[in-house]
N, C-alpha and C positions, 0 to 999 in steps of 0.2 A: 504494500500500500504506500503510495507516494505521500511524503509529508505535505502538510498544508502550507502553501507559500505564505511568507510573512510580508505583510503590507508595510513598506517603508513610509515613515511619516513625511509630510511635506517640509520643505525648508522653513516656511513661514507659518506661524499660527494665526496671524492676522494680516490681511492685505487691504490697504486703502486704495480704492480706484477712483481716478478722475472719470468724468462722464464724457464731455464733448471732446472728440478727437482721440478718445481712448477706447470707450465702449461703443459709441455711436458716431456717425458722421452727420453733424447737425447743420452743415453749411447752408443748405437752401433756406431753412426756416429762420436761422439767425440773420443771414445777410438780407433777406427780404424784409425782415422786421426792422433792421437798422435803417434800410432805405426808406421804409414807410415813416419811421420816426423823423428822419432828417427832412424828408419832404414835407411832413406836417409842420416842421419848424421853419420852412421856407428855404431850406438849403437844397442845392443840387446834389443828389446822392451819388457816391462813387459806384463803380461796377462791383459785382459780387466778388471777383478775385481780389480786388483792392481792399475788401473788408475781411478777408480770411484771417488777418492778423488780430482781429477782434475776438476770434473764437478761442476762449480759454481765459484770458485776463478778466478782471473786474469790469463790468459794463460801465459802472459809474466813472471809473478812471479813463476808460476809452472815450466816452462821450465828452468828458471834461477836456481831454487832450485834443480831440478833434474840433471841438467848438471853441477852443482857446479861451476857456473861462474857468474862473474859480467860484462862479455864482452857483450855489447849491440849488437854487430854485430853477435855474435854466437846465441844469443837469437832471433834476427831478422831473421836469416837464418832458425832457427827451426820453427818460426811462418810462414814464407813463405812456407815451405814445408807442414806444417799443412793446411794452407789455400788452397794450390794447390789441395789437395784432398777434403777438407771440402766443398769448394765452388762448386765443381763439383758433389759430391756424398753425402758427409757426412751430410749436413744439412737436407737432406730428409730421412736419416736413423733415424727416429724420430717418436714418437708416442704421441698423445695427451692423457693425463690421462682421463679416463672415468668420465663424469660429468662436466668437465671443460667448454665445449661449452655452456651447459645449464646454468651454474653458471654465466658466463660472460654475456650471453643474459639477464638473469633475473636482474642482477645488473644494466645493462643499462636501462632496463625497469623501474626500481625503481628510476632512475634519478642519479645514481652514474656516475661520470666520471672516466674512467679507464686509467691508464698510465702504459706502460711497462718500467721497470727499470732493464736492464740486462747488465752484463759486457761482453756479447757477442757483437761483432761489430754490430752496428745498421743496417747496410746494410744486414747482414745475418739474423738478427732477423726479419726484415720486410719480407724477402723472406719466412721464415718459417711460419710466421703468415698468409701471403697471401696464401701459399700452403695449409694450413689447414682451410682457410676461417675464420680466426679469426681477421684479421687486422682491420676490420671495427668496432670491439668492442672497440678499443682504441682511445682515443682522441689524444694521442701522443705516438709514439713508440721511447723510449729512449734507447740508448745503447752506447757501447764504440766506439771510433773512430779508424779507421784503422791505423792512424799515431801514436797512443798511447797517444795522448793528454788527452783523457778521457779513463781510463782503469779500475779504481776501482769502486765498487758499490757506494761509497760515492761521487765520481766524477760525476757519471751518475745522481744520485739523485740531486746533486747541480745544474746540468744543467737543470733538469726538473722543479724544484721548481718555477722559475720565470714565468712559463707558467700556474701556478695554480692561481685561484682567491683567494681573501682573505678568503672568507667563506670556500673554499676547504682546504686552509692551516690550518684552525681551526678545521677541521673534517677529518683528513687524517690518513691512515694506510699503512704500507708496509707489503707485504706477500712474504715470501721466505723460502728456505729450507737449507740455509747455514749460517755460522757465519757472513760472509761478509754482508748478507742482514740485519741481526739484528743490527750489529755494525754500518753499514752505515746509517741505518735509525735513530738510536739513536744519531749519531753524528749531525744530523740535527733536533733533538728534535721531531722525528716522532715515534709514537708507532709502534710495529712490531709484527706480527703474524708469528710464526714459524710453518712450516708444516714438520712433521717427515716422510711423505711418500716419500720424495725425497732422496737426497744424503748426508744430514747431519745427524749424529747420534743424538739420543735424548740427550746424554751426551754433545755433542758439542753445541747443541742448548740451552739447559738449562743453560750451563755455560755462555752464552751471555746475560742472563736475559731478554728473550723476554717477551712481555706483555701477550702473550698467546701462547700455543702450541696445535696443533691439529694433529691427526694421519691419517686423511682421507679427501678426497674432501667433503664427506658428512658432516663431522664435521666443515669444513671450511664454507660450506653453512650455517650451523646453526649460526655461528658467524656473517657472513656478510649479510645474507638474513633473517634469522629467528628471528630477533629482539634481545632482550637482550642476552648476552653471558651466557652460562651455567657456573656456578661457578666451575664445575669440570675441566674446561680448563684453568682457570686463576690462576696465581701465586700471592701470597701475597708478597709484597716487603716492 
């Protein structure tokens, strides 16, 4: 009689995932909603590709930079217009990256607890995950608050950390596609895997000194599920 194979534990007990550009491709909904907001404000809206850099960072900061203003009321008006369209239409103009549902399911099966850490408002993030039947994969869905109290990635991570057990805090990683994901994780002493298939360029990601860079969901699976990480993906520091 053959012995029962022993299931090796995953490297990480807790994994924080970004949403936009990491789990889903939200370009259509986000760019159309930004264009709608700018047009409502009387501005000529840039083309969709020119707005890809807005995917990931805080929307408040992006509008303030684009509008060249420190006026919180003007920024708030822009966000109100953005949310008017995004909440009705934009959040569903979204596509899950191939391989992500299977990856999340397999990580759950291996005993990892998964946490969403997005700078998108939590209420929208939950609706998106529920729409794609991914919400049940996550122990906690963390995101920004509509009132702006939490709006950066570092803020969101800080709010999530008290909900992790001590053993999870000792074996945790952040996965994201933008500078904010890497920097936010490192601010809390958390290692970070950068995915280059999203909206951050390789140059942007490497400049933030991530612990690991992968270019596909398949490579991400190798890191998270497949045991020890390949040396090809890790940077010497």
